[in-house]
N, C-alpha and C positions, 0 to 999 in steps of 0.2 A: 375188579368189578366196581370198586368204590373209589371215588376220587375225593380229595379234600374239599370242604365247603369253601368257596371263594370268600374273601373279605367283603363286608357289606359295601365298602367303597367301590367295589367292582360290580355290584349288583344294583344298588339304588340309583334311580334316574337313568337306568340303562335298559337295553333289550337283550335278554339272555335266552338262548335256545340250547337245550340239552338233547343230543341225538345219540342213537346207537341201536344196536341189534336187540332182538328179543332177549329179555332177561339180563341186560347189561347193567341194571341199577339206575336207570333214568328216573323212575318214580321216587326211589329212596333218596337220591341226591336232591331232587326238587323239594321233597318234604323236609330234608335237613336244612335247606336254604330257608324255607318258610319258618321252620322252628327257630332258626337264628334270628330272623326278622321279628318274630313274636317275642323272643327273649329280649330283644332290644327296643320293645315298645311300639312296634309297627302293626300289631294285630288288627287294630281298628281301621286300618287303611287297606286291608287285604281282602280281595274277592278271589275265591278259588272256583274255577270251572273244572270239575273232575269228570272227564269224559272216559275214563278207563273202565273196562269191564271188571266184574268181580274176579278176584284172583283164581286162576286155575293152573296149578303146577308153577312153572316159571313165567307164565304169560299173565299179563294184566296186573291189576291191583289198584284199587282206589286208596287214597290216603287213609281212609278209615279202616281199611283192611290191615294196615300196618300200625294201628293204634293211635292215629292222629285225633286230637281233640278239636273238633270243628267249632266249638263254642269260643275259641280263642281268636277267631277272625271275624271280620265284618259280615262276610257271607260265604257260605260253602254250598255251591249249587252242583247237583249231580242228577242226571236223568235217571228215572226209575229203572229203565231198561236200556242196556247197551249190548249190542251184538258184536261178535267177532267174525265179520264176513268171510275172510279168507280161511279161517279155521273151521267155521261151522257150515258154510254153504256146500251143497252137493253138486251145484251146476252154476253156470254164468247168470242165469235169470235170478236164482235165489241169492247169489252174491250181491248183485245190483240192488235187489229188493232190500236186503239187510243194510246195505250202505245208505240207502235212501231213508230207511226207518231210523237209523242212527242220526242222520242229519236232521230229520223232523223232530226227534227227541231232544237234540242238543241246541238247535237254533233258538228256541224260545228262551233258553238260559242265557245265550249270548245277548239277546235283546234285553233281557232283564238287567244284565250288567250295563249295557249301553244306556239304559234308562236311568240307572242309579250307579254311575261309575265310581270306583275308588281309585286312589293313587296307584295302588299296586294290584296288578292282575296276574294270576297264576293259572295256567292251563295244564292239566295232567292228561296226557295222551291225545294231543291235538290231531294226530294223523287220522284217528277214527272219524273225526268230523270232516277232514279234508277229502276223504274218499268221494263224497258227493256234495260237500258244502262249498261255500263261497270264500275264496281267499280274500276278496274285497271286504267281507264282513269281519274277518280276523284282522285285516289291516286297519279297519276302523277302530277295533279294540286296542290295537297297538298304539294308535294315534291318541286315543282318549286317555289311556293309562300313562302315568309318569314312569312307572317301572313295570316292565313286562318280563315274565318268566314262563317258559313253556318247555315241555318235553315232547319229543316226537320220535316215532320209529323211523330209523333210517338204516336199512340193511338188506340182506338177500334171503334170509331164512323164510320170509313170508312173500316171496315173489310170485308164487303160483296164484293166478287169479282167473282161471278158466278163459283167458283171452279177453277179459273185460276192459283191460287198460287201467284198472284201479291202481295197480302197483306203480305203473309209469306215471300216472297222475299224481299219486302220493309223493313219489321221489321228486318230481318236478316242482311241486308246491313247496316241499321242504327246501329245495335248492333256492327257490325264489325268496322264501322267508330268510334264509341265511344271509342274503344280500343286505338285509335291513337290520341285522343284529349287530350289537356291540360286542357280544360274547357268544361264542359257539363252543360248547363243551362236548367233546366226542367221548362217549363211554365205550370201553372195550370189555368184551367178555373174557373172563379168565378161565 
């Protein structure tokens, strides 16, 4: 479930994407990388966009759910409300509505980052934004940051989407992001 934290020389000034199935440890690895950056004096250069829902069982989890001290970074931005469209929705219309609500809750935080960028950008649970959000906006964030670290769901457990195409869109956007990454870490469930 957990892989070793890469050396900072493999992270700094690079683009890193951590992908995997539900409950594979993506958030914990991302947080360990951030902790290592903080321990090495980079906290004042880090903005975290935490798009994860509150932890439910093995699903989700914001950094603060795992005891992260957000005062050690320049900015920790999380929407007040995050929905889990494929887990919570009862039909296609509701799923799309929840995905749009997520985008609308997350997008202002992305613009806040773009207005006051830091050298290091970390995004926890990027895929919840990508369900209805713009890949171009994420690309802009990648270009503005010197170091980009994100995690994203990439698996089959959550493929049921009432025929909305959200799962297909999500997978394609993650594949598109992979093309621009220096590092792709694939987390395996144990």
